Residue, then its C-alpha position, 0 to 999 in steps of 0.5 A: m081471232k081465236n083465243i088459245l090455251e097452251v097447256c103442258l104439265s109435264p114435270d120435266f124439260g126436253g124438245l116437247e116442253l121447249h116447243m110448247r114455250d117458244f109456241t106460247k111465246f110466239l102466239d103470246a098466249k096465257a099457258v098453264l103448268n105443273p107447278k112442281g115442274k121444270l118448265k116454270e123455270k124456263f118460262d120464268e127465263q124469257g119472262l112469260s107469264y103462266t098459271t099452274i094446276g095440279r095434274r089433276s085439277f080439271l075443276k080449276l082448268a074449267k076455269i081459266i078455260d071459262e074466265n078467259d072465253i077460251d077456244i082453243v086448248h092446245l095440248n103438247w103433253t099426252k098425259d094431259i088428254p084426261i085432264a083437258v077433256l074433263a075440264k071441257l066437258i064441265s066448262k060452259k065455254k066447251p073449247k075445242i081441244v087440239q094435241t100435237r102429237n110427239m111420240h109414237m103411237t104403238r097400240f090399238k086405241d078401241d078400248f072405252y075409255h081412249k074411245f071416250l078421250y078422243k071423240n072429245i078432241s078436235t084434231i090431233v097434229g102428228i110431228s111426222a108423217k110417220v106419226s099420222e100415219q099410227l094415228n090413223k091406223f090405230i084410233p078407232q074411226d068412229v072416234r078419231p079426230k082430225i088428222i093432220t101432218w105438221y113438221s116442227g121448226v128449229p130458230k136460225p142459229i148464231l153462225i161463229d166465226e173461225n176465232r170462237k171455233k177455235e178458241l172452243k177445239d182448244s178448250f177440249g184439247l181439240k187440234e186437226e181431228f176429225i170430230v163426230c157429234i151427237v147431242a142427245r139426252i144420254h140413254e141406250q135409246k139415243g145410241q150414243h154407244i154406237v156413235l161411239e163404237a164406229v168413231q172407235k173404228l175409224r181411229e183402229n183404221s188410221i182416222n184422227a177422230k174422236a167424237l163429242v157426246v153433248g148431254h146430260y144423262m138420263d141412264e147414270s150406269y150406261f153413262d159410267k160405262l161409256k166414259e170408261k170404256y171411251p176414254n179418248d173422247i170427250f162428254t160434255g154434260f149438258a150444254s147451253n151452247a150445243n149449237e156451237l158445239i155442233q159448228i165446231s164438228e164435221c158431222k152431227v149424228m142422229a143415232t136414236k133406235n125409232e126418232t119421231f121426227g128429230m129436231a136435232i138433225m134441223d139444228a144441224m143442217r141450219c148450222g150448215v153441218c153435215v147429217l147422218g140419221s139411222d133409217s127408221g122413224g124421222p130421219l128417213e123424212s128429213i134427210t134425202h139420202m146422199q143429197t141432204g145428208l146420209h141414212f146408215k142401218t138402225m143401231n148398226s156401228d158398222d155401216l156408221y162407220e162406214k158411211l163416216k169414212l166416206i164423209y171423211k175421205d170425200k170432203e167435197l161430198r160432206e160439204k155438198l150434204a152440208l149446203t144442201g142440208k142447210n138450204k132444206a132446213d132454212k126454207e122448210y124447217d124455220n121455227i117462226t114460218q112453221f109456228g104460223k102454219l101450226k097457229e092456222i090449224l088450231e085457228e081452223a080446228 
């Protein structure tokens, strides 16, 4: 049994940080966080212990490694690589470093600085086949760590009954509308405008539809323009009950321009809701077109409109896609099962 240290000095809180918190809890591992980061609050909410260090405090990190006899330092945020490498080199323990790579890699890492860093990493876990392909392409072979593809997972959702669905719909003034949901930080790259344009086209073609836009804004100007242009749709802001809101929807769309994988798709699948994803990046791996969901052309509202119209008119198809999607996600994307696989990867690094 190896001693694993989870490190994430990111100041933000999103899917990456959520995964780190939940995996730390699963492992019952020691964690190192940013003293000014939002992740601290999320650890406190669940009563999880942690140590904080500054983003350049490699001496302190080395001391933590040695005092706790750490065998593996597991990184989740790419910007933590330099501090972890320096801490490893000056520590007595010399732990192995494993990184879970959540973001795309888009350029060659063949300069002296990056070669120095990657030479000191044992394994990089790509969260999709696409990410692993990029790692193999852009990291020089002579310093390339072992590359392993691993898919994350999501918790089994609490399914709500019809009374709760009615209560939620009533709170938004919804009745018999065809509800199209998107859950993501509100930013142009996430494609909320594509979904809203497609839903508007449904209305223009006599389909009683509404978009349910769930998430806090990252770009206030973009958010304000959307609210002004689409006053008939619903903007919930950040919602702690996003899975409930997915469940009152007929479908869930991931419209991101180039998502690495997209855990929001897994959430919707496990909720038993039909999913649609753009035909680039992660959704190509998580969704099998016309079997577990639908693909549409990336950033193309006309094509999304056509796919939405298809599942609006063919309820049987929509329900079939939702069921097969749920079966796949329950089997392949359960977080506890996937955390167990990640633990094995770390233990074997």
